[in-house]
C-alpha positions as CSV (number, residue, x, y, z in Angstrom):
1,X,132.8,105.4,110.1
2,X,133.5,103.8,113.5
3,X,131.5,101.0,115.0
4,X,130.1,103.5,117.5
5,X,129.0,105.8,114.7
6,X,127.3,103.0,112.8
7,X,125.4,102.0,116.0
8,X,124.2,105.6,116.5
9,X,123.1,105.9,112.9
10,X,121.3,102.6,113.2
11,X,119.5,103.7,116.4
12,X,118.4,106.9,114.7
13,X,117.2,105.1,111.6
14,X,115.2,102.6,113.7
15,X,113.6,105.4,115.7
16,X,112.5,107.4,112.7
17,X,111.4,104.4,110.8
18,X,109.4,103.1,113.7
19,X,107.8,106.6,114.2
20,X,106.7,106.5,110.5
21,X,105.4,102.9,110.6
22,X,103.5,103.7,113.9
23,X,101.9,106.8,112.3
24,X,103.6,109.4,114.4
25,X,104.8,111.0,111.2
26,X,102.0,111.2,108.6
27,X,102.3,111.1,104.9
28,X,103.5,114.4,103.6
29,X,105.1,115.4,106.9
30,X,108.5,117.0,106.6
31,X,111.4,115.5,108.5
32,X,113.5,118.4,109.7
33,X,117.1,117.2,110.6
34,X,117.8,119.8,113.3
35,X,114.4,119.2,115.0
36,X,114.8,115.4,115.0
37,X,118.5,115.7,116.1
38,X,117.5,117.9,119.0
39,X,114.7,115.5,120.0
40,X,117.1,112.5,119.9
41,X,120.1,114.3,121.4
42,X,122.3,113.7,118.3
43,X,123.9,115.8,115.6
44,X,122.3,116.3,112.2
45,X,124.8,113.9,110.5
46,X,123.2,110.6,111.8
47,X,119.7,112.0,111.1
48,X,120.7,112.9,107.5
49,X,122.2,109.4,107.0
50,X,119.1,107.8,108.4
51,X,116.8,109.8,106.2
52,X,118.8,108.8,103.1
53,X,118.4,105.1,104.1
54,X,114.7,105.7,104.6
55,X,114.5,107.0,101.1
56,X,116.0,103.8,99.8
57,X,113.2,101.9,101.6
58,X,110.6,104.1,100.0
59,X,109.3,105.6,103.2
60,X,110.8,109.1,102.6
61,X,111.1,111.3,99.5
62,X,114.0,113.8,99.2
63,X,113.0,116.8,97.2
64,X,115.9,119.0,96.1
65,X,115.8,122.5,97.7
66,X,112.7,121.6,99.7
67,X,113.5,118.8,102.2
68,X,112.6,115.3,103.2
69,X,109.0,114.3,103.2
70,X,107.3,111.1,104.5
71,X,105.9,108.9,101.8
72,X,104.7,106.2,104.3
73,X,102.7,103.1,103.4
74,X,99.8,103.2,101.0
75,X,96.8,100.8,100.7
76,X,98.3,99.4,97.5
77,X,101.6,98.9,99.4
78,X,99.7,97.0,102.0
79,X,98.0,94.7,99.6
80,X,101.2,94.2,97.6
81,X,103.1,93.2,100.7
82,X,100.4,90.7,101.8
83,X,100.4,89.1,98.3
84,X,104.1,88.7,98.4
85,X,104.1,87.7,102.1
86,X,101.6,84.8,101.3
87,X,104.1,83.2,98.9
88,X,107.1,83.8,101.2
89,X,105.4,82.5,104.3
90,X,104.4,79.4,102.4
91,X,108.0,78.8,101.5
92,X,109.0,79.6,105.1
93,X,106.5,77.0,106.5
94,X,107.7,74.4,104.0
95,X,111.3,75.0,105.1
96,X,110.4,75.0,108.7
97,X,108.8,71.5,108.3
98,X,112.4,70.2,107.7
99,X,114.4,72.4,110.1
100,X,112.3,73.4,113.1
101,X,113.7,72.8,116.5
102,X,111.8,71.4,119.5
103,X,112.2,74.8,121.3
104,X,110.7,76.6,118.3
105,X,107.8,74.2,118.2
106,X,107.1,74.7,121.9
107,X,107.3,78.5,121.5
108,X,104.8,78.4,118.6
109,X,102.5,76.1,120.6
110,X,102.7,78.5,123.6
111,X,101.8,81.5,121.3
112,X,98.7,79.7,120.1
113,X,97.6,78.8,123.6
114,X,98.2,82.3,125.0
115,X,96.4,83.8,122.0
116,X,93.3,81.8,122.8
117,X,93.6,82.7,126.5
118,X,93.8,86.5,125.8
119,X,91.0,86.3,123.1
120,X,88.7,84.9,125.7
121,X,89.3,87.9,127.9
122,X,89.2,90.5,125.1
123,X,92.9,91.4,125.5
124,X,93.5,92.1,121.8
125,X,96.8,93.9,122.2
126,X,98.1,90.6,123.8
127,X,96.5,88.6,121.0
128,X,98.4,90.8,118.5
129,X,101.6,90.3,120.5
130,X,101.2,86.5,120.4
131,X,100.3,86.6,116.7
132,X,103.6,88.4,116.1
133,X,105.5,85.9,118.2
134,X,104.1,83.0,116.3
135,X,105.1,84.4,113.0
136,X,108.6,85.4,114.2
137,X,109.2,81.9,115.4
138,X,108.0,80.6,112.1
139,X,110.5,82.8,110.2
140,X,113.3,81.7,112.5
141,X,112.3,78.0,112.0
142,X,112.9,78.3,108.3
143,X,116.6,78.3,108.9
144,X,117.0,81.0,106.3
145,X,118.5,84.3,107.6
146,X,117.5,86.1,104.4
147,X,113.9,84.9,104.4
148,X,113.5,85.6,108.1
149,X,114.9,89.1,107.7
150,X,112.6,89.9,104.7
151,X,109.5,88.6,106.4
152,X,110.3,90.4,109.6
153,X,110.6,93.6,107.7
154,X,107.2,93.1,106.2
155,X,105.8,92.3,109.6
156,X,107.1,95.7,110.9
157,X,105.8,97.6,107.9
158,X,102.4,96.1,108.4
159,X,102.1,96.5,112.2
160,X,99.2,99.0,112.2
161,X,97.3,96.9,109.7
162,X,98.0,93.7,111.7
163,X,96.7,95.2,114.8
164,X,93.5,96.3,113.1
165,X,93.1,92.8,111.6
166,X,93.6,91.0,114.9
167,X,91.2,93.4,116.7
168,X,88.4,92.4,114.2
169,X,86.8,89.9,116.5
170,X,85.3,87.6,113.8
171,X,88.9,86.9,112.6
172,X,90.7,86.1,115.9
173,X,89.5,82.5,116.4
174,X,89.9,81.5,112.7
175,X,93.3,83.0,112.6
176,X,94.5,81.1,115.6
177,X,93.0,77.9,114.2
178,X,95.0,78.5,111.0
179,X,98.1,78.9,113.1
180,X,97.3,75.5,114.6
181,X,97.0,73.9,111.2
182,X,100.3,75.4,110.1
183,X,102.1,74.1,113.2
184,X,100.5,70.7,113.0
185,X,101.8,70.3,109.4
186,X,105.2,71.5,110.4
187,X,105.4,69.1,113.4
188,X,104.4,66.2,111.1
189,X,107.1,67.3,108.6
190,X,104.5,67.7,105.9
191,X,106.2,70.5,103.9
192,X,103.6,70.8,101.1
193,X,100.7,70.9,103.6
194,X,102.5,73.4,105.7
195,X,103.1,75.6,102.7
196,X,99.5,75.5,101.6
197,X,98.2,76.2,105.1
198,X,100.6,79.2,105.5
199,X,99.6,80.7,102.1
200,X,95.9,80.2,102.9
201,X,96.3,81.9,106.2
202,X,97.7,85.1,104.6
203,X,95.1,85.0,101.8
204,X,92.4,84.8,104.5
205,X,93.9,87.8,106.2
206,X,93.7,89.7,102.9
207,X,90.0,88.9,102.7
208,X,89.5,90.0,106.3
209,X,91.2,93.4,105.5
210,X,88.3,94.1,103.2
211,X,86.3,94.6,106.4
212,X,88.7,97.3,107.5
213,X,89.0,100.9,106.4
214,X,92.7,100.7,105.5
215,X,92.9,104.4,104.7
216,X,91.7,105.2,108.2
217,X,94.0,102.6,109.7
218,X,97.0,104.0,108.0
219,X,96.2,107.5,109.3
220,X,96.0,106.4,112.9
221,X,98.9,106.4,115.3
222,X,99.9,103.4,117.4
223,X,100.2,104.5,121.0
């Protein structure tokens, strides 16, 4: 396949994947190749290839002689990903303590400050955006392309849940304080302390999720 074809397939894949993760397509919805192709202005081929790739990710199930149906993310999937993410973000923070750049430090610091600023004003969409920015910079600071890619994927998979968690007001301030603790340990090159702080941050998020109706959250669409 040409580079252009690969780019097109990638764009179609990202669009359908994002629509599933944002809740536009619900669990059990059928993905009809010709309908999606018409909507995106492409042939059925890149749509078919994208659906096969989504099946490999577990977001879609292909049933012979019936079609492709959205599997989506379950509550168990969410909790599993957070458990795995806790360990991986701990490792990420430990690695960042040795490899972070000054620019990355400044970006994480700015994300913390802006998160507090927007929390004071009740701008929870902006708080969520800065939360995502902090974690993305943390992943990049690890210096591991593989680890950053894996954690970024988890972050995308959990976007609806992350927004619900951030919007739970009792969690906003503690979460940002935990970000500060992680960053301070990284700045001081205290790898073990950074690892523990990052793990604890995710486990605290897991506890917070018990205050959310995850079934409802996973049914809602992000606008």
